[in-house]
C-alpha positions as CSV (number, residue, x, y, z in Angstrom):
1,I,25.2,32.2,-17.4
2,H,22.5,29.8,-18.7
3,H,21.6,26.3,-17.4
4,I,22.2,23.4,-19.7
5,F,19.7,20.7,-20.7
6,P,17.8,19.0,-19.0
7,L,17.4,21.5,-16.2
8,S,17.3,24.6,-18.4
9,C,13.5,24.1,-18.6
10,C,13.2,24.0,-14.8
11,F,15.5,26.8,-13.6
12,R,15.7,30.5,-14.3
13,A,17.0,31.2,-17.8
14,E,20.0,33.1,-16.6
15,V,22.2,33.0,-13.5
16,P,24.4,35.9,-12.4
17,P,28.1,35.0,-12.2
18,K,28.3,35.4,-8.4
19,A,25.3,33.1,-8.0
20,F,26.8,30.7,-10.5
21,M,29.8,29.9,-8.3
22,R,27.7,29.6,-5.2
23,S,25.0,27.4,-6.8
24,S,27.5,25.2,-8.6
25,T,29.5,24.6,-5.4
26,A,26.3,23.9,-3.4
27,G,25.0,21.7,-6.1
28,V,28.1,19.5,-6.2
29,L,28.7,19.5,-2.4
30,Q,25.1,18.7,-1.5
31,Y,26.0,15.1,-2.3
32,V,28.2,14.8,0.9
33,P,25.5,15.5,3.6
34,V,22.9,13.5,1.7
35,E,25.2,10.5,1.5
36,I,26.1,10.8,5.2
37,T,22.5,11.1,6.2
38,M,21.5,8.2,4.0
39,S,24.2,6.0,5.4
40,L,23.0,6.8,9.0
41,L,19.4,6.1,8.0
42,Q,20.4,2.9,6.4
43,F,22.2,1.8,9.5
44,I,19.3,2.7,11.7
45,L,16.7,1.0,9.4
46,T,18.9,-2.1,9.2
47,K,19.1,-2.4,13.0
48,T,15.3,-2.0,13.2
49,G,14.6,-4.5,10.4
50,H,13.2,-2.1,7.9
51,Y,16.1,-2.1,5.4
52,T,17.1,-5.1,3.3
53,M,19.5,-4.5,0.4
54,G,17.9,-5.5,-2.9
55,D,14.3,-5.7,-1.5
56,W,12.2,-3.3,-3.6
57,S,9.0,-3.7,-1.5
58,V,7.1,-0.6,-0.6
59,N,7.5,-1.1,3.2
60,N,11.3,-1.4,3.0
61,G,13.7,1.5,3.1
62,Y,15.9,0.3,0.3
63,P,14.0,1.7,-2.7
64,Y,13.6,5.1,-1.1
65,G,17.3,5.3,-0.2
66,V,18.2,4.4,-3.8
67,M,15.9,7.1,-5.2
68,V,17.2,9.8,-2.8
69,K,20.8,8.9,-3.6
70,N,20.1,8.8,-7.4
71,V,18.5,12.3,-7.3
72,S,21.4,13.6,-5.2
73,Q,24.0,12.1,-7.6
74,F,22.1,13.4,-10.6
75,F,22.2,17.0,-9.2
76,A,25.9,16.7,-8.2
77,M,26.9,15.5,-11.6
78,Y,24.6,18.1,-13.3
79,Y,26.2,20.9,-11.4
80,L,29.7,19.6,-12.1
81,I,29.0,19.3,-15.8
82,W,27.4,22.8,-15.8
83,F,30.5,24.1,-14.1
84,Y,32.7,22.4,-16.7
85,H,30.5,23.5,-19.6
86,T,30.5,27.1,-18.5
87,L,34.2,27.5,-17.7
88,S,35.7,25.0,-20.2
89,A,37.6,27.8,-22.1
90,E,39.1,29.2,-18.9
91,L,40.0,25.7,-17.7
92,A,41.5,24.4,-20.9
93,G,45.0,24.5,-19.6
94,C,44.1,22.2,-16.7
95,R,42.5,19.6,-19.0
96,P,39.4,19.2,-16.8
97,L,37.6,16.6,-19.0
98,P,39.6,13.6,-17.8
99,K,39.1,14.7,-14.2
100,L,35.4,15.1,-14.8
101,L,35.2,11.7,-16.3
102,C,37.1,10.2,-13.4
103,I,34.7,11.7,-10.9
104,K,31.7,10.5,-13.0
105,G,33.2,7.0,-13.1
106,V,33.7,6.9,-9.4
107,V,30.1,8.0,-8.7
108,F,28.7,5.7,-11.4
109,F,30.6,2.5,-10.3
110,T,30.1,3.2,-6.6
111,F,26.4,3.4,-7.1
112,W,26.2,0.2,-9.2
113,Q,28.6,-1.7,-7.0
114,G,26.2,-0.9,-4.1
115,M,23.2,-2.1,-6.2
116,L,24.9,-5.4,-7.2
117,I,26.4,-6.3,-3.8
């Protein structure tokens, strides 16, 4: 099983089927502990005065939190799309594309809602 662009240039060319399921599951689910950890860090940094939403200064925790969450969301969506791309023929009866787009919409709008508020 091959990775898809853009990470096909960074990862091994081929992934064994057993490793595919393990890596795609871990890739999607890594978002959960990262989000929980970032929420706790945000809370602690807010209480200590080192986190102000919308303040992109270097000595503020906000830009670093945004970057970590962005990378985590990118990898979660990449692995979800990789899973869909690899198993789309087997999952055709379940119509997974609308479900994938729904998850992508929730992640996308949640991120930008947090940025705007």
